[in-house]
C-alpha positions in Angstrom: 145.9 161.0 42.0 142.0 161.4 41.6 140.3 158.1 42.4 136.7 158.0 40.7 134.0 157.6 42.7 131.6 155.7 40.6 134.4 152.9 39.4 137.4 153.1 41.5 139.9 153.7 38.9 143.2 156.2 39.8 143.5 159.0 36.7 146.0 162.0 36.8 145.6 165.0 39.2 144.6 167.2 36.5 142.1 164.7 34.9 138.4 166.5 34.6 137.1 162.9 33.6 137.3 159.3 34.7 139.9 157.7 32.1 137.7 154.2 32.6 133.9 155.0 33.0 133.7 159.1 32.0 132.6 160.3 35.5 133.1 163.7 36.0 135.7 164.2 38.7 135.4 167.8 39.7 135.7 168.2 43.3 132.3 170.4 43.1 130.5 167.0 41.6 127.3 166.8 44.0 127.1 163.2 45.3 124.2 161.1 44.8 121.7 160.4 47.4 118.2 159.1 47.9 115.8 157.8 50.2 115.3 154.1 50.7 113.5 151.5 53.0 116.1 149.5 54.3 117.5 146.8 56.6 120.2 147.5 59.1 122.3 144.5 60.5 124.8 145.0 63.6 126.5 142.2 64.7 129.0 142.5 67.6 131.2 139.5 69.2 130.3 139.0 72.7 133.1 139.5 75.0 135.8 139.9 72.5 137.1 143.2 74.2 138.0 141.3 77.3 139.5 138.9 75.6 141.9 140.8 73.3 143.2 142.8 76.1 145.4 139.7 77.0 146.0 138.8 73.3 148.8 139.6 70.8 147.8 141.7 68.4 148.9 138.9 65.8 146.7 136.5 67.5 143.7 139.2 67.5 144.2 139.2 63.9 144.1 135.6 63.7 140.5 135.4 65.5 139.1 137.7 63.7 140.2 137.4 59.7 137.9 134.3 59.8 135.0 135.6 61.8 135.0 138.7 59.3 135.3 136.2 55.9 132.3 133.8 57.8 130.0 136.9 58.3 130.8 138.6 55.1 129.9 135.4 53.2 127.1 134.8 55.0 125.5 138.3 54.6 126.3 138.3 51.0 124.9 135.1 50.5 121.8 136.4 51.7 121.8 139.7 49.5 123.7 141.9 52.1 126.1 144.6 51.9 128.7 144.9 54.2 128.9 148.9 55.2 132.2 148.5 57.3 133.7 146.3 59.8 134.6 148.0 63.1 136.9 146.1 65.6 134.7 143.1 66.0 131.7 144.7 65.0 130.2 144.8 61.4 127.1 146.8 59.8 125.3 145.2 57.1 122.6 146.8 55.1 119.6 144.7 52.7 117.8 146.9 50.3 121.0 148.9 49.0 122.0 149.6 46.5 120.1 146.2 45.3 116.5 146.5 46.8 114.5 143.0 46.9 111.0 142.6 48.2 112.2 140.4 50.8 115.0 141.9 52.4 113.8 142.0 56.2 113.3 138.5 56.0 116.5 138.0 54.5 118.5 139.6 57.1 116.8 138.2 59.6 117.7 134.6 58.0 121.1 135.8 57.5 121.4 136.9 61.2 120.2 133.3 62.4 122.7 131.6 59.8 125.6 133.6 61.6 124.5 132.8 64.9 124.0 129.2 64.3 127.1 128.6 62.6 129.3 130.5 65.4 127.3 128.5 68.1 128.2 125.2 65.7 131.7 126.1 66.1 131.8 126.8 69.9 134.5 129.6 70.3 132.3 133.0 69.9 129.2 134.5 70.4 127.5 136.9 69.0 124.4 139.5 69.5 122.8 141.1 66.9 120.2 143.9 66.1 117.9 144.1 63.1 115.7 147.4 62.2 113.8 148.5 59.0 112.9 151.8 58.1 113.8 154.6 55.7 117.4 156.0 55.0 119.5 158.2 53.4 121.5 155.8 50.8 124.6 157.5 49.1 124.8 155.9 45.6 128.3 156.7 45.1 129.3 155.1 48.5 131.9 152.3 47.8 131.3 150.4 51.5 134.4 147.9 50.5 136.6 150.8 50.9 135.2 151.8 54.1 132.6 154.6 52.7 129.2 154.8 54.7 126.4 154.2 52.8 123.3 154.5 55.1 122.6 157.1 57.1 119.3 157.6 59.4 117.8 156.9 62.9 117.1 153.4 61.4 121.0 152.5 61.7 121.2 154.3 65.1 118.2 152.5 66.3 119.7 148.7 65.0 122.8 149.8 67.1 121.1 150.2 70.3 118.9 146.9 69.7 122.4 145.0 69.0 123.6 146.7 72.5 120.6 145.4 74.3 120.8 141.8 72.8 121.6 138.9 75.2 124.4 137.0 74.2 123.7 134.5 71.3 120.5 136.7 70.8 118.9 138.6 67.6 116.4 140.9 68.4 114.6 143.2 65.7 112.2 146.1 66.0 108.6 146.3 65.2 108.8 147.1 61.4 111.1 143.9 60.9 109.1 141.5 63.2 105.6 142.5 61.2 107.2 141.7 57.5 108.9 138.3 59.0 106.6 137.1 61.4 104.8 134.3 58.7 108.8 133.1 57.8 110.5 133.5 61.2 109.5 132.3 64.8 109.7 135.3 67.6 109.8 135.1 71.3 108.5 138.1 73.5 110.7 140.3 75.1 110.2 143.6 77.2 110.7 146.9 75.5 114.2 148.5 75.2 115.0 151.7 77.0 117.7 152.6 74.2 120.1 155.9 75.3 119.1 158.6 73.2 115.3 157.3 72.4 112.7 159.6 74.1 110.2 156.0 73.7 111.0 152.5 74.9 111.7 150.4 71.3 109.5 147.6 70.8 111.5 144.6 70.3 111.2 141.1 69.4 113.5 137.7 69.7 114.4 136.0 66.3 114.5 132.4 67.1 114.4 130.2 64.5 113.4 130.4 60.8 109.8 128.7 60.3 109.4 125.6 58.0 108.1 126.5 54.6 105.6 123.8 54.4 101.6 124.4 54.8 99.5 126.9 52.8 100.0 130.7 52.8 96.6 131.9 54.6 96.0 135.0 52.1 92.2 134.9 52.3 89.9 138.1 54.0 88.2 139.5 51.4 85.7 137.7 49.2 87.4 136.6 46.2 86.8 139.1 43.5 87.6 139.0 39.7 89.4 135.5 40.0 86.0 133.0 39.6 86.8 132.1 36.0 90.4 131.2 37.5 89.3 129.5 40.2 86.7 127.6 38.4 89.3 126.5 36.1 91.3 125.0 38.4 89.1 123.2 40.3 87.9 121.7 37.6 91.3 120.6 36.3 92.1 119.1 39.9 88.8 117.2 39.2 89.8 115.7 36.0 93.2 114.9 37.3 91.6 112.8 40.3 89.1 111.6 38.3 90.8 110.3 35.1 94.4 109.5 36.9 96.5 111.5 34.7 99.0 114.0 35.6 98.8 118.0 34.9 101.0 121.1 34.8 99.3 124.1 35.7 101.1 127.4 35.8 99.9 130.8 37.4 101.8 133.6 35.7 101.5 137.4 36.7 103.4 140.0 38.5 103.2 140.1 42.7 100.4 141.1 44.1 98.0 139.8 41.4 96.8 136.8 43.1 98.5 133.7 42.6 98.4 132.9 46.4 95.2 133.7 46.5 93.9 131.0 44.1 96.0 128.6 45.6 94.5 129.3 48.6 91.1 129.2 47.4 92.0 125.7 45.9 93.0 124.3 49.1 90.2 125.3 51.0 87.8 123.4 48.6 90.4 120.2 49.1 90.2 121.1 52.6 86.2 120.8 52.9 86.6 117.2 51.4 85.0 118.2 47.7 87.8 115.4 46.4 88.0 113.3 49.5 91.5 112.9 51.1 94.3 114.6 49.2 98.1 114.8 49.7 98.8 118.8 49.8 102.4 119.4 49.1 104.0 122.9 48.9 107.6 124.0 48.2 108.7 127.4 47.5 111.7 128.0 45.1 114.5 130.9 47.3 116.0 133.8 45.6 119.4 133.4 47.5 121.5 130.7 49.3 123.7 127.6 48.7 122.2 124.0 48.1 118.8 125.4 47.1 118.5 124.1 43.3 115.7 121.4 44.8 114.7 123.3 47.7 110.9 123.5 46.6 111.1 119.7 46.4 113.1 119.2 49.0 110.2 121.1 51.1 107.8 118.2 50.2 110.2 115.4 51.0 111.0 116.9 54.2 106.8 117.8 54.8 106.0 113.9 53.7 108.3 112.2 56.1 107.8 114.6 58.6 111.1 115.5 58.8 111.8 118.7 61.4 114.5 121.1 61.7 115.4 120.3 64.7 115.7 116.5 63.9 119.1 115.0 63.9 120.6 113.1 61.1 119.6 110.0 62.2 116.1 110.6 63.0 115.8 112.8 59.5 117.1 109.5 58.5 114.7 106.9 60.0 111.7 109.3 59.4 112.9 108.8 55.7 113.4 105.4 55.5 109.7 104.9 57.3 108.1 107.3 54.6 109.5 105.7 52.0 108.7 101.8 53.5 105.1 102.8 53.9 104.7 103.3 50.3 106.9 100.9 48.4 106.8 97.4 49.3 109.8 96.2 47.5 113.2 96.2 49.5 115.2 96.9 46.5 112.7 99.6 45.2 113.0 101.3 48.6 116.4 101.0 49.3 117.1 102.9 45.6 114.3 105.5 46.0 115.7 106.0 49.5 119.3 106.4 48.6 118.2 109.2 46.2 116.1 111.0 48.2 118.5 111.6 51.2 120.3 114.5 49.5 116.7 116.4 49.4 116.0 115.7 53.0 119.5 117.2 53.8 121.2 114.2 55.0 123.6 114.0 51.8 125.2 117.0 50.9 125.8 116.3 46.9 123.0 116.9 44.7 122.9 115.5 41.6 124.8 116.8 38.4 123.8 116.6 34.8 123.9 113.4 33.3 123.0 109.4 33.9 123.2 110.2 37.7 120.7 113.4 37.3 118.6 110.8 35.2 118.8 108.1 37.8 117.8 110.4 40.8 114.9 112.0 38.4 113.1 108.5 37.9 113.6 107.7 41.8 112.4 110.8 42.7 109.5 110.3 40.2 108.9 106.8 41.6 108.4 108.1 44.8 105.8 110.8 43.9 104.0 108.5 42.0 103.6 106.1 44.9 102.3 108.3 46.9 99.6 109.9 44.4 98.6 106.0 43.9 97.7 106.0 47.2 95.3 109.3 47.1 95.5 112.5 44.6 98.6 114.5 44.9 99.1 118.3 44.6 102.2 119.7 44.4 102.6 123.2 45.0 106.1 124.9 43.3 105.9 128.4 44.1 108.0 131.6 42.9 109.4 129.3 39.6 110.8 132.2 38.5 113.5 131.7 41.0 114.0 128.0 40.0 117.3 126.7 39.0 117.0 124.7 35.3 117.6 121.8 37.2 114.3 121.9 39.2 112.1 123.1 35.7 113.7 120.2 34.3 112.4 118.1 36.9 108.8 119.4 37.0 108.9 118.6 33.1 110.0 115.3 33.6 107.4 114.6 35.9 104.5 115.8 34.2 106.1 114.2 31.0 106.8 110.4 32.5 104.5 110.1 35.4 101.4 107.8 34.5 98.1 106.1 35.6 98.1 108.6 38.8 96.7 111.7 39.9 99.5 114.0 40.3 98.4 117.7 40.0 101.8 119.9 39.6 100.2 123.9 40.4 103.0 126.6 39.4 103.6 130.1 40.6 105.7 132.4 38.8 106.2 136.0 37.4 106.3 136.9 33.8 110.4 136.4 34.1 109.8 132.4 33.5 108.3 132.6 30.2 111.0 135.2 29.4 113.7 132.4 30.6 111.9 129.5 29.4 109.4 130.5 26.5 108.8 126.8 25.4 107.8 126.3 29.3 104.7 123.5 29.1 104.6 123.8 25.4 103.6 121.0 23.2 102.1 118.9 26.0 98.4 118.0 25.8 98.8 118.0 29.7 99.8 121.3 30.4 98.5 125.0 30.7 99.2 128.3 31.6 97.0 131.0 33.2 98.2 134.4 32.7 96.5 136.7 35.3 95.6 139.9 34.1 94.9 143.3 36.5 91.3 143.6 37.6 89.2 145.4 36.0 88.1 149.3 37.6 84.9 147.7 38.4 86.5 144.5 39.9 89.1 146.8 41.6 86.3 149.0 43.4 84.3 146.2 44.3 87.6 144.5 45.8 88.1 147.9 48.0 84.6 148.1 48.9 85.0 144.2 50.3 88.1 145.5 52.4 86.8 148.9 53.9 83.3 148.0 54.3 80.3 150.4 53.6 81.6 154.4 53.5 79.6 157.1 54.9 77.7 159.1 52.5 76.8 162.4 54.7 77.9 164.9 55.9 81.7 163.2 55.2 80.9 162.4 51.5 83.5 164.1 50.1 86.3 162.6 52.7 84.8 159.1 52.0 84.9 159.2 48.2 88.7 160.7 48.1 89.4 157.6 50.7 87.7 155.2 48.5 89.4 156.5 45.1 92.9 156.4 46.9 92.5 153.0 47.5 91.0 152.1 44.4 93.9 153.2 42.6 96.8 151.7 44.9 95.1 148.3 44.8 95.1 149.1 40.6 98.5 149.9 40.2 99.2 146.3 42.8 97.2 144.6 40.2 99.4 145.4 37.5 102.5 145.1 39.8 103.5 148.8 39.9 
């Protein structure tokens, strides 16, 4: 039988084309390959080889089957592809066959989830190595059948880091570290002297994910080409604070066009005290994971209550109760609001579903946010709303429509995909506006490049300087268009 390399269908021995998908089955068919930047993850059980030596083969399988299932579940939950299991070791690839802009962060978060889950169970311990770099990807490979998909030094280096990691630790290379250090907290570790490597490997130990609160520090160069949009944001918030009316503003544009920079500039204005004391709460929607329906709102509630990732359920419950009672003094109301905030604080697993129960939860959440805004103006930054579930979009719509007599600015950032999903987003509301960010003009792009690179030499290196400036300008123009 001939097995189709594309779909796996079994065909007759003399078949020239697959009967299911039409792929050519000749043995001379050249496999499809391409170079891609990927993140490789190697994970290995600590001390299991010695332990397996004294176990019956069936007992070994009884231990490894749930372990393999748990690893596959966590890796695929974060968007990775399991390439192979070799005994108690696993190799996974992030960025192939499907690439995401945050593949290194996905890989590290998956590793942290695996480490923490096994540590909680207390029976097994792992060491993990993660690297990011260019690899040759076999596009026709079928990892589910054990076929290798990625090859290159990035794979070998991940294996070397995994070997060098101490039990229960996660080591990453420099490329992965620099791509994720805003999202992941790292500890320093000495360079790794790895077998077969001519130079030591710079490595960092991933400790924990950073809390997704605050505001992304994206300043650096002076703001160019977005002055009108920033003025509109400032004037809108000034009107919200002055008239005590909620307002929804959505910044829409392709990646890299300046949405986060505008949010940062508004934050800087507020931090200078131009509008007095303001509550600023931020939350981002995630493109992966379980239980992330209201993740952005959950981050805001945790930040307001001061709940830390390291808090026990009892500590988190106490902080939440104190936060609610501080702003809602009526005991019955406070108890009702606290009960519905508990799932957002990670204290109850069950999230509100559709129907009356979700309607009551929405009302309780609105009551809490209104109570904050009665104390001082409130800015709620919902980032990456294009990844949000419909339930969160419904709540943002509901909040802006039904909140009244309070100063709440719901500031959202999203890619154009949001408007494809919800063409009516914000439509029909007098207190809603959408700002579509267009690419910078040639002159604005040139001005931004000058601000970033500084004055360029004229002579005798004029031609060289001009070429560098042109390359940078073209690169910035491509970025501003989302290319």
